[in-house]
TINU-580886 format. One line per 8 residues: number of its first residue (from 0); for each residue y, x, z of N, C-alpha, C, O, CB. Coordinates in steps of 0.1 Angstrom, whole numbers. Glycine has a CB too. Layout:
! residues N
NUM = Y,X,Z,Y,X,Z,Y,X,Z,Y,X,Z,Y,X,Z | ... .
END
This chain:
! residues 161
0 = 899,1070,1141,895,1063,1128,904,1056,1117,916,1054,1118,886,1053,1132 | 897,1055,1108,907,1047,1100,904,1036,1097,895,1034,1090,911,1051,1090 | 911,1027,1101,908,1013,1094,911,1004,1084,923,1004,1080,911,1006,1100 | 905,998,1080,909,992,1062,919,987,1068,917,985,1080,900,981,1050 | 933,982,1061,946,979,1060,942,965,1061,946,959,1071,955,984,1047 | 933,959,1049,933,944,1048,923,935,1059,923,923,1063,929,942,1033 | 916,944,1062,908,939,1076,916,932,1088,915,922,1094,902,951,1084 | 927,948,1086,934,950,1103,944,935,1099,949,929,1109,946,970,1109 .
8 = 947,932,1089,960,921,1089,954,913,1092,958,903,1098,969,918,1076 | 936,914,1085,935,894,1087,930,892,1102,927,881,1106,919,884,1074 | 931,904,1109,927,899,1124,937,901,1130,934,898,1142,916,907,1130 | 951,904,1129,960,901,1133,966,889,1131,971,882,1140,965,908,1131 | 968,883,1116,968,872,1114,956,859,1122,959,848,1126,969,874,1099 | 945,864,1123,936,856,1129,943,853,1146,944,842,1150,920,865,1128 | 948,865,1154,955,863,1162,966,853,1166,968,845,1175,958,871,1161 | 973,857,1157,985,841,1156,979,834,1154,974,827,1163,997,838,1145 .
16 = 978,833,1141,973,814,1139,962,810,1147,964,799,1153,967,810,1122 | 948,817,1149,943,805,1154,941,803,1172,937,794,1179,929,806,1147 | 948,821,1177,946,816,1189,961,807,1196,962,797,1202,941,828,1197 | 974,818,1192,985,809,1199,992,799,1189,1001,792,1193,996,820,1207 | 987,799,1174,995,787,1167,984,774,1171,987,766,1179,998,789,1147 | 971,774,1165,962,763,1169,952,758,1181,946,747,1182,957,764,1162 | 953,777,1193,945,773,1199,938,773,1202,935,765,1211,944,769,1200 | 926,783,1194,915,778,1191,907,792,1203,906,803,1197,912,777,1173 .
24 = 903,793,1215,904,799,1225,887,803,1225,883,808,1234,911,793,1237 | 880,800,1216,866,798,1210,866,812,1200,854,815,1196,864,781,1201 | 874,819,1196,874,829,1189,882,842,1196,884,852,1189,878,824,1176 | 886,840,1206,890,853,1211,880,869,1209,883,880,1205,890,849,1226 | 868,862,1212,860,874,1219,857,881,1201,854,893,1199,841,867,1233 | 857,870,1190,859,879,1180,868,885,1181,866,894,1190,861,875,1170 | 880,884,1176,891,889,1176,895,898,1189,894,909,1183,899,879,1175 | 898,901,1198,901,905,1208,888,917,1220,879,912,1227,904,891,1213 .
32 = 890,929,1221,879,936,1221,881,936,1236,892,936,1242,877,949,1212 | 864,937,1245,863,935,1261,869,942,1263,879,937,1269,851,936,1270 | 872,954,1261,881,967,1269,893,967,1262,894,971,1251,874,983,1268 | 903,961,1268,918,959,1261,924,961,1270,921,956,1281,924,946,1255 | 937,971,1267,949,976,1273,963,968,1269,970,968,1259,949,991,1268 | 964,961,1281,975,953,1279,985,958,1283,983,965,1293,975,942,1283 | 1004,958,1276,1010,971,1282,1025,960,1284,1035,962,1291,1011,990,1268 | 1021,948,1275,1030,941,1276,1034,932,1288,1024,929,1295,1029,935,1267 .
40 = 1043,929,1290,1043,920,1308,1053,904,1298,1062,905,1289,1059,935,1330 | 1047,890,1307,1056,881,1308,1070,879,1313,1076,887,1320,1051,875,1313 | 1072,873,1310,1090,871,1315,1085,868,1330,1080,857,1333,1103,855,1305 | 1087,877,1338,1088,870,1354,1077,872,1356,1073,867,1366,1092,854,1358 | 1067,881,1348,1058,889,1353,1052,894,1369,1056,903,1376,1063,897,1347 | 1044,888,1370,1038,892,1385,1023,907,1382,1022,918,1388,1029,872,1394 | 1016,904,1374,1014,917,1370,1012,927,1362,1011,922,1351,1010,919,1372 | 1011,942,1362,1012,948,1360,1005,950,1348,995,943,1346,1014,951,1368 .
48 = 1010,962,1336,998,962,1324,987,969,1330,988,974,1341,1003,971,1309 | 976,967,1322,965,977,1319,954,971,1315,953,960,1310,961,986,1330 | 944,981,1318,930,975,1311,926,961,1318,927,959,1330,916,987,1315 | 922,952,1309,919,939,1311,907,938,1302,904,946,1294,930,928,1309 | 902,924,1305,894,918,1300,896,912,1291,898,901,1293,890,913,1306 | 898,916,1275,906,912,1262,905,896,1259,915,890,1256,900,920,1248 | 894,890,1260,888,878,1256,894,868,1270,900,857,1269,870,881,1254 | 890,877,1284,896,862,1292,914,865,1292,923,856,1293,889,860,1313 .
56 = 915,878,1291,931,879,1291,939,870,1281,949,863,1285,936,895,1286 | 934,869,1267,941,867,1260,937,855,1263,945,848,1270,942,873,1250 | 924,848,1258,926,832,1263,934,824,1275,936,812,1276,913,828,1266 | 938,839,1291,946,834,1297,961,833,1294,970,826,1299,943,839,1306 | 961,839,1288,980,844,1283,982,826,1268,991,817,1269,980,872,1268 | 971,828,1260,976,815,1251,974,804,1261,984,797,1260,966,811,1236 | 967,799,1269,965,784,1274,977,783,1284,981,772,1288,951,781,1281 | 982,795,1287,997,796,1298,1004,793,1291,1010,782,1292,1004,808,1305 .
64 = 1008,803,1278,1018,800,1270,1016,780,1260,1025,774,1256,1018,815,1258 | 1003,777,1259,1007,766,1255,1008,756,1260,1011,746,1254,1003,763,1248 | 1005,757,1274,1010,746,1285,1024,746,1287,1028,735,1293,1003,748,1298 | 1032,753,1285,1046,757,1281,1053,746,1273,1060,735,1274,1045,771,1271 | 1046,756,1262,1055,747,1247,1041,746,1244,1033,756,1243,1068,756,1233 | 1037,731,1240,1028,725,1232,1024,726,1219,1014,729,1214,1029,715,1231 | 1036,724,1216,1046,729,1202,1045,744,1194,1048,746,1183,1061,729,1206 | 1041,752,1202,1041,767,1203,1038,774,1187,1027,775,1183,1028,771,1215 .
72 = 1048,777,1182,1041,784,1165,1051,796,1166,1063,796,1170,1043,772,1145 | 1039,808,1159,1046,817,1159,1048,819,1140,1040,812,1134,1039,827,1169 | 1053,824,1134,1054,826,1119,1057,840,1117,1066,847,1121,1066,817,1113 | 1047,842,1110,1045,856,1109,1057,861,1096,1058,855,1085,1027,860,1105 | 1063,870,1099,1071,872,1090,1070,889,1084,1081,893,1081,1085,867,1095 | 1059,898,1084,1055,908,1081,1048,912,1090,1050,912,1102,1063,915,1077 | 1035,919,1083,1029,926,1088,1027,942,1082,1030,944,1070,1018,919,1091 | 1022,950,1089,1019,961,1087,1006,972,1091,1008,975,1103,1027,964,1091 .
80 = 998,977,1086,989,982,1091,983,996,1084,979,997,1072,981,971,1092 | 985,1006,1095,981,1018,1086,968,1027,1100,971,1029,1111,999,1030,1081 | 959,1029,1095,948,1041,1104,943,1031,1112,937,1022,1107,956,1055,1115 | 946,1033,1125,938,1024,1133,954,1015,1143,953,1007,1153,923,1035,1146 | 966,1020,1137,975,1009,1145,978,994,1131,975,994,1119,994,1019,1151 | 984,984,1138,985,976,1130,1002,968,1138,1001,964,1150,968,966,1129 | 1015,965,1131,1022,958,1134,1027,945,1128,1028,945,1116,1027,963,1137 | 1032,933,1139,1036,918,1130,1048,914,1138,1049,913,1151,1024,904,1129 .
88 = 1059,912,1125,1070,904,1127,1067,891,1130,1059,885,1123,1079,903,1118 | 1075,884,1145,1068,867,1144,1083,861,1145,1093,868,1147,1055,861,1159 | 1084,853,1144,1097,843,1152,1087,834,1158,1076,831,1152,1111,832,1140 | 1091,827,1171,1083,821,1181,1095,810,1178,1106,811,1173,1079,829,1198 | 1087,800,1184,1093,784,1185,1086,772,1193,1075,770,1190,1095,778,1171 | 1091,767,1200,1083,764,1211,1092,749,1216,1103,748,1209,1084,780,1223 | 1091,741,1223,1098,730,1233,1094,730,1243,1082,727,1244,1098,717,1231 | 1102,733,1257,1095,736,1269,1092,723,1273,1101,716,1277,1102,744,1280 .
96 = 1082,719,1273,1075,706,1280,1062,707,1294,1058,698,1301,1066,700,1266 | 1058,724,1296,1053,725,1306,1064,733,1319,1076,736,1319,1040,730,1302 | 1054,735,1326,1064,745,1341,1063,760,1337,1054,768,1336,1056,745,1362 | 1079,758,1334,1081,772,1327,1077,785,1334,1082,787,1345,1096,773,1325 | 1069,794,1329,1067,804,1335,1064,803,1344,1068,811,1352,1073,810,1336 | 1054,792,1349,1046,788,1360,1055,786,1377,1051,786,1389,1033,800,1360 | 1067,786,1371,1076,783,1385,1090,773,1381,1099,769,1388,1083,800,1392 | 1089,772,1371,1103,764,1367,1097,752,1363,1085,752,1359,1114,770,1354 .
104 = 1105,737,1363,1105,722,1357,1106,727,1344,1111,737,1340,1118,712,1362 | 1099,716,1336,1101,719,1318,1115,715,1319,1120,707,1327,1092,707,1306 | 1124,724,1308,1134,716,1304,1137,708,1291,1148,704,1286,1141,722,1307 | 1130,709,1289,1126,700,1273,1137,705,1261,1141,699,1251,1130,679,1276 | 1139,718,1267,1148,727,1253,1137,733,1249,1128,738,1256,1162,739,1256 | 1140,734,1231,1136,746,1225,1139,759,1221,1151,762,1223,1134,745,1219 | 1134,765,1218,1137,782,1217,1130,787,1207,1119,783,1204,1132,791,1230 | 1138,796,1199,1135,802,1187,1141,817,1191,1152,821,1195,1142,793,1174 .
112 = 1130,824,1189,1131,840,1189,1122,848,1184,1111,843,1181,1132,846,1201 | 1126,862,1182,1118,870,1173,1114,877,1183,1118,879,1195,1125,877,1160 | 1105,883,1176,1092,892,1185,1078,903,1174,1069,900,1167,1082,877,1195 | 1084,917,1178,1070,927,1171,1060,928,1182,1059,930,1194,1076,944,1165 | 1053,927,1174,1037,930,1182,1029,947,1179,1030,953,1168,1024,916,1175 | 1024,951,1185,1017,965,1180,1006,965,1186,1006,964,1198,1024,979,1181 | 993,966,1178,982,968,1180,971,980,1177,973,985,1165,980,960,1177 | 961,984,1184,955,993,1183,946,986,1178,946,973,1179,953,1001,1194 .
120 = 932,994,1169,924,984,1164,910,998,1171,909,1010,1172,927,979,1143 | 902,985,1174,888,996,1174,876,991,1173,876,978,1175,885,1003,1188 | 865,994,1170,854,987,1167,857,972,1155,848,964,1153,848,982,1184 | 872,971,1148,872,956,1145,874,948,1150,870,937,1147,867,952,1143 | 886,954,1165,891,943,1171,901,948,1180,902,960,1181,881,934,1177 | 910,940,1187,924,945,1190,919,951,1198,909,945,1201,936,937,1193 | 922,960,1204,917,965,1215,930,974,1225,927,981,1234,904,974,1209 | 951,972,1221,952,978,1224,964,970,1219,965,967,1207,946,988,1224 .
128 = 979,961,1234,989,953,1225,1000,964,1232,996,973,1240,991,932,1228 | 1012,963,1227,1025,962,1230,1034,952,1224,1032,947,1213,1029,972,1229 | 1043,951,1232,1054,938,1228,1070,945,1228,1074,955,1234,1052,923,1241 | 1078,934,1218,1089,935,1221,1091,922,1217,1089,916,1206,1098,946,1217 | 1097,915,1232,1106,904,1224,1115,900,1228,1118,905,1239,1103,895,1221 | 1123,890,1223,1137,884,1229,1138,876,1235,1142,865,1232,1146,880,1222 | 1132,883,1250,1128,872,1256,1144,864,1265,1146,853,1270,1115,878,1267 | 1153,874,1264,1168,872,1270,1169,856,1260,1171,845,1264,1183,888,1265 .
136 = 1167,859,1249,1172,846,1236,1172,833,1243,1180,823,1245,1161,844,1222 | 1154,838,1245,1145,821,1246,1148,820,1260,1148,808,1263,1124,819,1242 | 1151,827,1271,1154,822,1282,1168,812,1284,1169,802,1291,1153,832,1290 | 1178,818,1277,1189,818,1273,1190,801,1265,1199,792,1267,1190,833,1264 | 1181,800,1259,1178,785,1251,1175,776,1254,1178,765,1250,1170,783,1244 | 1163,779,1266,1157,770,1273,1165,766,1290,1162,761,1300,1140,776,1273 | 1178,773,1286,1182,768,1297,1178,779,1313,1187,779,1320,1175,753,1297 | 1167,787,1317,1163,793,1325,1169,798,1328,1168,797,1341,1156,797,1323 .
144 = 1179,807,1325,1191,813,1329,1203,810,1324,1201,801,1316,1189,825,1328 | 1218,814,1326,1229,810,1326,1238,818,1318,1244,828,1322,1232,808,1338 | 1238,815,1309,1249,824,1301,1261,827,1311,1267,818,1318,1255,814,1287 | 1264,844,1310,1278,840,1318,1288,840,1313,1292,845,1302,1281,848,1326 | 1295,830,1322,1315,828,1316,1324,841,1317,1324,850,1326,1327,813,1328 | 1331,838,1308,1340,850,1306,1349,849,1317,1353,839,1322,1348,850,1293 | 1353,863,1321,1357,862,1335,1375,864,1333,1382,868,1324,1349,875,1344 | 1379,862,1342,1392,856,1344,1402,869,1349,1402,875,1360,1392,843,1355 .
152 = 1407,870,1342,1421,880,1345,1428,879,1357,1434,868,1357,1432,878,1335 | 1429,884,1366,1440,882,1378,1458,880,1371,1463,886,1363,1439,899,1390 | 1464,868,1379,1473,866,1374,1484,882,1376,1487,887,1387,1477,853,1381 | 1489,887,1364,1496,894,1368,1508,892,1374,1513,881,1373,1497,899,1361 | 1514,902,1383,1524,899,1396,1539,906,1386,1541,917,1380,1518,911,1414 | 1547,895,1388,1565,899,1381,1566,908,1388,1559,913,1396,1579,888,1385 | 1582,914,1382,1587,919,1393,1591,909,1409,1590,897,1410,1599,926,1385 | 1596,919,1421,1598,911,1433,1614,910,1425,1620,915,1416,1596,920,1452 .
160 = 1614,901,1433,1629,893,1435,1639,896,1448,1650,891,1448,1628,877,1436 .
END
């Protein structure tokens, strides 16, 4: 099935701007299909990817992220759409003021990380989602994980006298 690329790009823009950037949970059913397949896991996620109720899953994800990062913003760098697929490249930013990933105290630190999201569109709604996110950079910037320290070389043994 071939989708209109302009309509597909607008649908992806709504997912970014209305849901994640504005927190407008009321639009989830207009943007995301009820039968939705999620392939992306949250950092430290416990739930395996698979088929979910799309609007419920989306509103839960948006609320979860915005509770951690009230100033969450996703800036669209590019959108590509062809047939029933779309991809969006974004830069995500935010300040951690809520419980990080549901388990760590807020760090008060900001992050900036690049992400790419892929979607399959069916019947004018997002029906399937894949994500490639730079979670390592985000977790390092937030202080959730420590940057490794350089290895210390053992002292050179000199000739014995």
